[in-house]
SEDOGU-780765 format. One record per atom (N, C-alpha, C, O): residue number from 1; residue in three letters; atom name; y, z, x. Coordinates in Angstrom, 3 decimals. Each point is the difference from the previous one (the first is absolute). Layout:
! residues N
{n=NUM	res=ala	atom=CA	y=Y	z=Z	x=X}
...
END
This chain:
! residues 77
{n=1	res=met	atom=N	y=113.678	z=117.415	x=-99.682}
{n=1	res=met	atom=CA	y=1.900	z=-0.357	x=0.767}
{n=1	res=met	atom=C	y=0.235	z=0.809	x=-0.390}
{n=1	res=met	atom=O	y=-0.536	z=0.608	x=-0.927}
{n=2	res=ala	atom=N	y=2.093	z=-0.188	x=1.997}
{n=2	res=ala	atom=CA	y=0.653	z=1.080	x=-0.761}
{n=2	res=ala	atom=C	y=1.469	z=-0.347	x=-0.804}
{n=2	res=ala	atom=O	y=0.746	z=0.679	x=-0.706}
{n=3	res=met	atom=N	y=-0.727	z=-1.927	x=1.130}
{n=3	res=met	atom=CA	y=1.842	z=-0.464	x=-0.291}
{n=3	res=met	atom=C	y=-0.198	z=-1.636	x=-0.073}
{n=3	res=met	atom=O	y=-1.027	z=-0.625	x=0.263}
{n=4	res=lys	atom=N	y=2.173	z=0.160	x=-0.650}
{n=4	res=lys	atom=CA	y=-0.319	z=-1.510	x=-0.088}
{n=4	res=lys	atom=C	y=1.107	z=-0.211	x=0.080}
{n=4	res=lys	atom=O	y=0.895	z=0.611	x=-0.583}
{n=5	res=met	atom=N	y=-0.762	z=-1.707	x=1.480}
{n=5	res=met	atom=CA	y=1.367	z=0.014	x=0.413}
{n=5	res=met	atom=C	y=0.637	z=-1.542	x=-0.504}
{n=5	res=met	atom=O	y=1.151	z=-0.285	x=0.331}
{n=6	res=leu	atom=N	y=-1.559	z=-0.190	x=-0.734}
{n=6	res=leu	atom=CA	y=-0.118	z=-1.486	x=-1.386}
{n=6	res=leu	atom=C	y=0.416	z=0.178	x=-0.796}
{n=6	res=leu	atom=O	y=-0.723	z=0.819	x=-0.567}
{n=7	res=thr	atom=N	y=2.112	z=-1.180	x=-0.435}
{n=7	res=thr	atom=CA	y=-0.038	z=1.050	x=-1.164}
{n=7	res=thr	atom=C	y=-0.761	z=-1.417	x=-0.540}
{n=7	res=thr	atom=O	y=-0.717	z=-0.778	x=0.630}
{n=8	res=glu	atom=N	y=1.204	z=0.748	x=-2.195}
{n=8	res=glu	atom=CA	y=-0.155	z=-1.495	x=-0.968}
{n=8	res=glu	atom=C	y=1.015	z=-0.683	x=0.713}
{n=8	res=glu	atom=O	y=-0.308	z=-0.699	x=0.966}
{n=9	res=gln	atom=N	y=1.342	z=0.807	x=-1.290}
{n=9	res=gln	atom=CA	y=0.744	z=-1.065	x=0.392}
{n=9	res=gln	atom=C	y=-0.441	z=-1.192	x=1.309}
{n=9	res=gln	atom=O	y=-0.038	z=-1.226	x=0.105}
{n=10	res=asp	atom=N	y=-0.268	z=2.492	x=0.816}
{n=10	res=asp	atom=CA	y=0.399	z=-0.838	x=1.300}
{n=10	res=asp	atom=C	y=-1.812	z=-0.874	x=-0.043}
{n=10	res=asp	atom=O	y=-0.291	z=-0.824	x=0.867}
{n=11	res=ile	atom=N	y=-0.587	z=1.163	x=-1.859}
{n=11	res=ile	atom=CA	y=-1.301	z=-0.991	x=-0.117}
{n=11	res=ile	atom=C	y=0.467	z=-1.221	x=-0.935}
{n=11	res=ile	atom=O	y=-0.298	z=-1.190	x=0.103}
{n=12	res=tyr	atom=N	y=1.123	z=1.834	x=-1.052}
{n=12	res=tyr	atom=CA	y=0.623	z=-1.071	x=-0.558}
{n=12	res=tyr	atom=C	y=0.610	z=-1.512	x=0.678}
{n=12	res=tyr	atom=O	y=-0.353	z=-1.178	x=0.053}
{n=13	res=leu	atom=N	y=1.662	z=2.167	x=0.484}
{n=13	res=leu	atom=CA	y=0.659	z=-1.260	x=1.135}
{n=13	res=leu	atom=C	y=-1.037	z=-0.714	x=1.058}
{n=13	res=leu	atom=O	y=0.175	z=-1.216	x=0.083}
{n=14	res=phe	atom=N	y=-1.393	z=1.840	x=0.873}
{n=14	res=phe	atom=CA	y=-0.488	z=-0.373	x=0.577}
{n=14	res=phe	atom=C	y=-1.115	z=-1.576	x=-0.710}
{n=14	res=phe	atom=O	y=-0.177	z=-1.192	x=0.252}
{n=15	res=arg	atom=N	y=-0.382	z=2.441	x=-1.399}
{n=15	res=arg	atom=CA	y=-0.498	z=-1.710	x=-0.852}
{n=15	res=arg	atom=C	y=0.837	z=-1.179	x=-0.230}
{n=15	res=arg	atom=O	y=-0.627	z=-1.059	x=-0.025}
{n=16	res=glu	atom=N	y=1.687	z=0.999	x=-0.121}
{n=16	res=glu	atom=CA	y=0.792	z=-1.362	x=-0.271}
{n=16	res=glu	atom=C	y=0.370	z=-0.153	x=1.357}
{n=16	res=glu	atom=O	y=0.781	z=-0.949	x=0.069}
{n=17	res=gly	atom=N	y=-1.000	z=1.483	x=1.108}
{n=17	res=gly	atom=CA	y=0.337	z=-0.283	x=1.196}
{n=17	res=gly	atom=C	y=1.704	z=0.374	x=0.446}
{n=17	res=gly	atom=O	y=0.642	z=-0.534	x=0.905}
{n=18	res=thr	atom=N	y=-0.302	z=1.328	x=-1.602}
{n=18	res=thr	atom=CA	y=2.220	z=0.525	x=0.607}
{n=18	res=thr	atom=C	y=0.163	z=0.822	x=-0.034}
{n=18	res=thr	atom=O	y=0.940	z=0.502	x=-0.614}
{n=19	res=his	atom=N	y=-2.200	z=0.385	x=1.592}
{n=19	res=his	atom=CA	y=0.419	z=1.629	x=0.649}
{n=19	res=his	atom=C	y=0.393	z=-0.409	x=0.919}
{n=19	res=his	atom=O	y=-0.681	z=-0.750	x=0.699}
{n=20	res=ala	atom=N	y=2.232	z=1.197	x=-0.306}
{n=20	res=ala	atom=CA	y=0.456	z=-0.713	x=1.163}
{n=20	res=ala	atom=C	y=-0.426	z=1.339	x=1.356}
{n=20	res=ala	atom=O	y=-0.223	z=0.068	x=1.209}
{n=21	res=ala	atom=N	y=0.303	z=0.698	x=-2.267}
{n=21	res=ala	atom=CA	y=-0.061	z=1.635	x=1.374}
{n=21	res=ala	atom=C	y=-2.395	z=-0.070	x=-0.499}
{n=21	res=ala	atom=O	y=-0.622	z=0.662	x=-0.831}
{n=22	res=leu	atom=N	y=0.392	z=-1.152	x=1.282}
{n=22	res=leu	atom=CA	y=-1.618	z=0.595	x=-0.182}
{n=22	res=leu	atom=C	y=-0.141	z=0.876	x=1.032}
{n=22	res=leu	atom=O	y=-0.436	z=1.144	x=-0.126}
{n=23	res=tyr	atom=N	y=0.940	z=-1.855	x=1.563}
{n=23	res=tyr	atom=CA	y=-0.554	z=1.372	x=1.059}
{n=23	res=tyr	atom=C	y=-0.250	z=1.301	x=-0.029}
{n=23	res=tyr	atom=O	y=-0.963	z=0.638	x=0.426}
{n=24	res=arg	atom=N	y=2.386	z=-0.159	x=-1.231}
{n=24	res=arg	atom=CA	y=-0.094	z=1.383	x=-0.506}
{n=24	res=arg	atom=C	y=-0.781	z=0.570	x=-0.632}
{n=24	res=arg	atom=O	y=0.057	z=1.211	x=-0.215}
{n=25	res=gln	atom=N	y=-1.507	z=-2.466	x=-0.478}
{n=25	res=gln	atom=CA	y=-0.230	z=0.750	x=-0.173}
{n=25	res=gln	atom=C	y=-1.845	z=-0.403	x=0.297}
{n=25	res=gln	atom=O	y=-0.806	z=0.826	x=-0.429}
{n=26	res=met	atom=N	y=0.156	z=-2.337	x=1.295}
{n=26	res=met	atom=CA	y=-0.852	z=0.145	x=0.064}
{n=26	res=met	atom=C	y=-0.550	z=0.181	x=1.850}
{n=26	res=met	atom=O	y=0.716	z=-0.216	x=0.977}
{n=27	res=gly	atom=N	y=-1.440	z=0.440	x=-0.974}
{n=27	res=gly	atom=CA	y=-0.193	z=0.377	x=1.708}
{n=27	res=gly	atom=C	y=-0.308	z=1.615	x=-0.012}
{n=27	res=gly	atom=O	y=-0.374	z=0.636	x=-0.985}
{n=28	res=cys	atom=N	y=0.567	z=-0.225	x=2.033}
{n=28	res=cys	atom=CA	y=-0.505	z=1.326	x=0.313}
{n=28	res=cys	atom=C	y=1.874	z=0.803	x=0.079}
{n=28	res=cys	atom=O	y=0.834	z=-0.469	x=0.775}
{n=29	res=his	atom=N	y=-0.565	z=1.470	x=-1.558}
{n=29	res=his	atom=CA	y=0.637	z=0.815	x=0.196}
{n=29	res=his	atom=C	y=-0.311	z=1.272	x=0.008}
{n=29	res=his	atom=O	y=-0.805	z=0.658	x=-0.659}
{n=30	res=leu	atom=N	y=2.128	z=-0.194	x=2.143}
{n=30	res=leu	atom=CA	y=-0.809	z=1.356	x=-0.149}
{n=30	res=leu	atom=C	y=1.127	z=1.048	x=-0.881}
{n=30	res=leu	atom=O	y=1.172	z=-0.312	x=-0.211}
{n=31	res=leu	atom=N	y=-1.905	z=1.778	x=-0.294}
{n=31	res=leu	atom=CA	y=0.535	z=0.702	x=-0.785}
{n=31	res=leu	atom=C	y=0.180	z=1.557	x=0.600}
{n=31	res=leu	atom=O	y=-0.621	z=0.735	x=0.769}
{n=32	res=pro	atom=N	y=1.431	z=-0.692	x=-1.307}
{n=32	res=pro	atom=CA	y=0.729	z=1.332	x=0.548}
{n=32	res=pro	atom=C	y=-0.790	z=1.086	x=0.360}
{n=32	res=pro	atom=O	y=0.074	z=0.670	x=1.030}
{n=33	res=asp	atom=N	y=-1.140	z=-0.510	x=-2.343}
{n=33	res=asp	atom=CA	y=-1.499	z=0.918	x=1.188}
{n=33	res=asp	atom=C	y=-0.375	z=-0.308	x=0.212}
{n=33	res=asp	atom=O	y=-1.066	z=0.077	x=-0.610}
{n=34	res=gly	atom=N	y=1.068	z=-1.002	x=1.790}
{n=34	res=gly	atom=CA	y=-0.796	z=-0.366	x=1.282}
{n=34	res=gly	atom=C	y=-1.068	z=-0.617	x=-0.176}
{n=34	res=gly	atom=O	y=-0.882	z=0.041	x=0.857}
{n=35	res=gly	atom=N	y=0.717	z=-0.876	x=-2.230}
{n=35	res=gly	atom=CA	y=-1.218	z=-1.059	x=-0.727}
{n=35	res=gly	atom=C	y=0.601	z=-0.882	x=0.579}
{n=35	res=gly	atom=O	y=0.412	z=-0.143	x=1.152}
{n=36	res=ala	atom=N	y=-0.389	z=-0.625	x=-2.328}
{n=36	res=ala	atom=CA	y=-0.046	z=-2.273	x=-0.003}
{n=36	res=ala	atom=C	y=-0.802	z=-0.135	x=-1.300}
{n=36	res=ala	atom=O	y=-1.161	z=0.237	x=-0.333}
{n=37	res=his	atom=N	y=2.486	z=-0.812	x=-0.383}
{n=37	res=his	atom=CA	y=-0.380	z=-0.971	x=-0.717}
{n=37	res=his	atom=C	y=-0.140	z=-1.228	x=0.517}
{n=37	res=his	atom=O	y=0.600	z=-0.392	x=1.000}
{n=38	res=phe	atom=N	y=-2.099	z=-0.843	x=-2.238}
{n=38	res=phe	atom=CA	y=-0.417	z=-1.234	x=0.446}
{n=38	res=phe	atom=C	y=0.029	z=-0.113	x=-1.413}
{n=38	res=phe	atom=O	y=-0.256	z=0.745	x=-0.946}
{n=39	res=ala	atom=N	y=0.865	z=-2.559	x=1.185}
{n=39	res=ala	atom=CA	y=-0.077	z=-0.751	x=-0.787}
{n=39	res=ala	atom=C	y=0.020	z=-1.461	x=0.454}
{n=39	res=ala	atom=O	y=0.879	z=-0.485	x=0.712}
{n=40	res=val	atom=N	y=-1.903	z=-0.141	x=-1.182}
{n=40	res=val	atom=CA	y=-0.556	z=-1.647	x=0.406}
{n=40	res=val	atom=C	y=-0.056	z=-1.173	x=-1.114}
{n=40	res=val	atom=O	y=0.128	z=0.305	x=-1.186}
{n=41	res=trp	atom=N	y=-0.312	z=-1.589	x=1.561}
{n=41	res=trp	atom=CA	y=0.104	z=-0.475	x=-1.106}
{n=41	res=trp	atom=C	y=-1.752	z=-0.766	x=0.482}
{n=41	res=trp	atom=O	y=-0.092	z=-0.589	x=1.077}
{n=42	res=ala	atom=N	y=-0.958	z=0.695	x=-1.872}
{n=42	res=ala	atom=CA	y=-0.932	z=0.058	x=0.281}
{n=42	res=ala	atom=C	y=-0.993	z=-0.765	x=-1.534}
{n=42	res=ala	atom=O	y=-1.075	z=0.482	x=-0.359}
{n=43	res=pro	atom=N	y=1.816	z=-1.853	x=-0.426}
{n=43	res=pro	atom=CA	y=-0.468	z=-0.293	x=-1.021}
{n=43	res=pro	atom=C	y=-1.686	z=-0.358	x=-0.026}
{n=43	res=pro	atom=O	y=-0.657	z=0.022	x=-1.041}
{n=44	res=asn	atom=N	y=0.151	z=-0.321	x=2.255}
{n=44	res=asn	atom=CA	y=-1.341	z=-0.524	x=-0.330}
{n=44	res=asn	atom=C	y=-0.999	z=1.454	x=0.207}
{n=44	res=asn	atom=O	y=-1.024	z=0.209	x=-0.650}
{n=45	res=ala	atom=N	y=1.633	z=0.788	x=1.788}
{n=45	res=ala	atom=CA	y=-0.868	z=1.540	x=0.354}
{n=45	res=ala	atom=C	y=-0.775	z=0.362	x=-0.593}
{n=45	res=ala	atom=O	y=0.279	z=-0.262	x=-1.170}
{n=46	res=arg	atom=N	y=-1.437	z=0.893	x=1.260}
{n=46	res=arg	atom=CA	y=-1.182	z=0.513	x=-0.918}
{n=46	res=arg	atom=C	y=0.622	z=1.569	x=0.439}
{n=46	res=arg	atom=O	y=-0.194	z=0.943	x=-0.766}
{n=47	res=glu	atom=N	y=0.557	z=-0.851	x=1.387}
{n=47	res=glu	atom=CA	y=-0.075	z=1.185	x=0.493}
{n=47	res=glu	atom=C	y=1.298	z=0.458	x=1.904}
{n=47	res=glu	atom=O	y=-0.154	z=-0.558	x=1.086}
{n=48	res=val	atom=N	y=0.700	z=1.121	x=-1.253}
{n=48	res=val	atom=CA	y=1.313	z=-0.087	x=0.838}
{n=48	res=val	atom=C	y=-0.492	z=1.111	x=0.909}
{n=48	res=val	atom=O	y=-0.757	z=0.763	x=-0.600}
{n=49	res=ser	atom=N	y=0.963	z=-0.452	x=1.861}
{n=49	res=ser	atom=CA	y=0.385	z=1.165	x=0.645}
{n=49	res=ser	atom=C	y=0.510	z=0.223	x=1.380}
{n=49	res=ser	atom=O	y=0.193	z=-0.868	x=0.851}
{n=50	res=leu	atom=N	y=-0.011	z=2.080	x=-0.753}
{n=50	res=leu	atom=CA	y=0.730	z=0.126	x=1.719}
{n=50	res=leu	atom=C	y=-0.711	z=0.446	x=0.669}
{n=50	res=leu	atom=O	y=-0.691	z=0.929	x=-0.415}
{n=51	res=val	atom=N	y=0.530	z=-1.493	x=1.998}
{n=51	res=val	atom=CA	y=-0.392	z=0.790	x=0.516}
{n=51	res=val	atom=C	y=0.344	z=-0.060	x=1.388}
{n=51	res=val	atom=O	y=0.601	z=-1.035	x=0.288}
{n=52	res=gly	atom=N	y=-0.776	z=1.738	x=0.553}
{n=52	res=gly	atom=CA	y=1.055	z=0.563	x=1.584}
{n=52	res=gly	atom=C	y=-0.869	z=0.833	x=0.250}
{n=52	res=gly	atom=O	y=-1.052	z=0.097	x=-0.632}
{n=53	res=asp	atom=N	y=1.468	z=0.787	x=1.828}
{n=53	res=asp	atom=CA	y=0.088	z=0.959	x=0.978}
{n=53	res=asp	atom=C	y=-0.589	z=1.157	x=-1.025}
{n=53	res=asp	atom=O	y=-1.110	z=0.524	x=-0.085}
{n=54	res=trp	atom=N	y=2.221	z=-0.371	x=-0.585}
{n=54	res=trp	atom=CA	y=0.369	z=1.894	x=-0.840}
{n=54	res=trp	atom=C	y=-1.638	z=-0.574	x=-0.861}
{n=54	res=trp	atom=O	y=-0.421	z=1.123	x=-0.278}
{n=55	res=asn	atom=N	y=-0.349	z=-1.810	x=-0.107}
{n=55	res=asn	atom=CA	y=-0.844	z=-0.453	x=-0.817}
{n=55	res=asn	atom=C	y=-1.470	z=-0.020	x=0.379}
{n=55	res=asn	atom=O	y=-0.918	z=0.022	x=-0.819}
{n=56	res=gly	atom=N	y=0.766	z=-0.071	x=2.296}
{n=56	res=gly	atom=CA	y=-1.091	z=-0.605	x=0.736}
{n=56	res=gly	atom=C	y=-0.849	z=-1.566	x=-0.542}
{n=56	res=gly	atom=O	y=-1.177	z=-0.273	x=-0.240}
{n=57	res=trp	atom=N	y=2.413	z=-0.475	x=0.213}
{n=57	res=trp	atom=CA	y=0.289	z=-1.399	x=-0.401}
{n=57	res=trp	atom=C	y=-1.488	z=-0.652	x=-0.761}
{n=57	res=trp	atom=O	y=-0.630	z=-1.039	x=0.197}
{n=58	res=arg	atom=N	y=0.377	z=2.573	x=-1.447}
{n=58	res=arg	atom=CA	y=-0.728	z=-0.612	x=-1.115}
{n=58	res=arg	atom=C	y=0.572	z=-0.165	x=-1.405}
{n=58	res=arg	atom=O	y=0.707	z=0.769	x=-0.652}
{n=59	res=arg	atom=N	y=-1.328	z=-2.288	x=0.279}
{n=59	res=arg	atom=CA	y=0.324	z=-0.480	x=-1.349}
{n=59	res=arg	atom=C	y=0.131	z=0.809	x=-0.816}
{n=59	res=arg	atom=O	y=-1.010	z=0.704	x=0.007}
{n=60	res=gly	atom=N	y=1.849	z=-0.317	x=-0.890}
{n=60	res=gly	atom=CA	y=-0.339	z=0.638	x=-1.400}
{n=60	res=gly	atom=C	y=0.387	z=1.121	x=-0.105}
{n=60	res=gly	atom=O	y=-0.152	z=0.578	x=-1.076}
{n=61	res=ala	atom=N	y=0.956	z=0.253	x=2.496}
{n=61	res=ala	atom=CA	y=0.030	z=1.446	x=0.210}
{n=61	res=ala	atom=C	y=1.375	z=0.255	x=-0.804}
{n=61	res=ala	atom=O	y=0.245	z=1.076	x=-0.546}
{n=62	res=asp	atom=N	y=0.727	z=-2.315	x=0.533}
{n=62	res=asp	atom=CA	y=0.901	z=0.175	x=-0.320}
{n=62	res=asp	atom=C	y=0.562	z=-1.505	x=-0.910}
{n=62	res=asp	atom=O	y=0.823	z=-0.841	x=0.363}
{n=63	res=ala	atom=N	y=-1.621	z=0.917	x=-1.634}
{n=63	res=ala	atom=CA	y=0.177	z=-0.627	x=-1.234}
{n=63	res=ala	atom=C	y=1.283	z=-0.666	x=-0.249}
{n=63	res=ala	atom=O	y=0.844	z=0.875	x=0.189}
{n=64	res=leu	atom=N	y=-0.283	z=-1.918	x=-0.499}
{n=64	res=leu	atom=CA	y=1.113	z=-0.333	x=-0.693}
{n=64	res=leu	atom=C	y=-0.380	z=-0.202	x=-1.545}
{n=64	res=leu	atom=O	y=-1.163	z=-0.300	x=-0.271}
{n=65	res=his	atom=N	y=2.174	z=0.468	x=-0.816}
{n=65	res=his	atom=CA	y=-0.469	z=-0.096	x=-1.440}
{n=65	res=his	atom=C	y=0.428	z=-1.049	x=-0.349}
{n=65	res=his	atom=O	y=1.116	z=-0.289	x=0.433}
{n=66	res=pro	atom=N	y=-1.641	z=-0.454	x=-1.119}
{n=66	res=pro	atom=CA	y=0.722	z=-1.506	x=-0.992}
{n=66	res=pro	atom=C	y=1.025	z=0.918	x=-0.908}
{n=66	res=pro	atom=O	y=-0.336	z=0.981	x=-0.664}
{n=67	res=arg	atom=N	y=1.607	z=-1.502	x=0.786}
{n=67	res=arg	atom=CA	y=1.002	z=-0.201	x=-0.902}
{n=67	res=arg	atom=C	y=-0.862	z=0.135	x=-1.976}
{n=67	res=arg	atom=O	y=-1.186	z=-0.311	x=0.110}
{n=68	res=trp	atom=N	y=1.458	z=0.579	x=-1.263}
{n=68	res=trp	atom=CA	y=-0.914	z=-0.098	x=-1.012}
{n=68	res=trp	atom=C	y=0.410	z=-1.567	x=-0.640}
{n=68	res=trp	atom=O	y=-0.657	z=-0.672	x=-0.796}
{n=69	res=asp	atom=N	y=2.151	z=0.308	x=1.522}
{n=69	res=asp	atom=CA	y=0.844	z=-0.637	x=-0.441}
{n=69	res=asp	atom=C	y=-0.516	z=-1.866	x=-0.280}
{n=69	res=asp	atom=O	y=0.535	z=-0.964	x=-0.548}
{n=70	res=his	atom=N	y=-1.770	z=1.195	x=1.234}
{n=70	res=his	atom=CA	y=-0.642	z=-1.379	x=1.154}
{n=70	res=his	atom=C	y=0.903	z=-0.610	x=0.699}
{n=70	res=his	atom=O	y=-0.179	z=-1.217	x=-0.051}
{n=71	res=ser	atom=N	y=1.315	z=1.602	x=0.857}
{n=71	res=ser	atom=CA	y=0.777	z=-0.721	x=0.681}
{n=71	res=ser	atom=C	y=-0.460	z=-0.341	x=1.215}
{n=71	res=ser	atom=O	y=0.600	z=-0.776	x=0.743}
{n=72	res=gly	atom=N	y=-1.729	z=1.354	x=-0.456}
{n=72	res=gly	atom=CA	y=-0.381	z=-0.082	x=1.553}
{n=72	res=gly	atom=C	y=-0.068	z=0.653	x=1.150}
{n=72	res=gly	atom=O	y=-0.845	z=-0.009	x=0.896}
{n=73	res=ile	atom=N	y=1.577	z=0.427	x=-0.998}
{n=73	res=ile	atom=CA	y=0.620	z=1.636	x=0.895}
{n=73	res=ile	atom=C	y=-1.037	z=1.130	x=-0.353}
{n=73	res=ile	atom=O	y=-0.679	z=0.346	x=-0.967}
{n=74	res=trp	atom=N	y=0.893	z=0.002	x=2.128}
{n=74	res=trp	atom=CA	y=-1.001	z=0.916	x=0.638}
{n=74	res=trp	atom=C	y=0.653	z=0.940	x=0.074}
{n=74	res=trp	atom=O	y=1.128	z=-0.422	x=0.256}
{n=75	res=glu	atom=N	y=-1.088	z=2.130	x=-0.355}
{n=75	res=glu	atom=CA	y=0.578	z=1.336	x=0.542}
{n=75	res=glu	atom=C	y=-0.607	z=1.021	x=0.565}
{n=75	res=glu	atom=O	y=-1.152	z=0.271	x=-0.339}
{n=76	res=gly	atom=N	y=1.781	z=0.434	x=1.250}
{n=76	res=gly	atom=CA	y=-0.666	z=1.400	x=0.445}
{n=76	res=gly	atom=C	y=0.740	z=0.614	x=0.598}
{n=76	res=gly	atom=O	y=0.841	z=-0.324	x=0.838}
{n=77	res=thr	atom=N	y=-1.243	z=1.616	x=-1.414}
{n=77	res=thr	atom=CA	y=1.457	z=1.050	x=0.943}
{n=77	res=thr	atom=C	y=-1.152	z=0.879	x=1.287}
{n=77	res=thr	atom=O	y=0.477	z=0.779	x=0.825}
END
């Protein structure tokens, strides 16, 4: 994973339910270099990956990685 858009403060506010601008970090965000950053909340998932035309709809080809802080958030670039 090249970058983490969610800071420790974001995770703290997310956990207490008071993050007023979580939409700025969660979901899909296009990057200036042409890539994209993804972040989703999937607390019970064993694995999360992105599938689409760009990877032949192959599960696991573009895997997201769980945050080390056990927030249930998975991220990837």
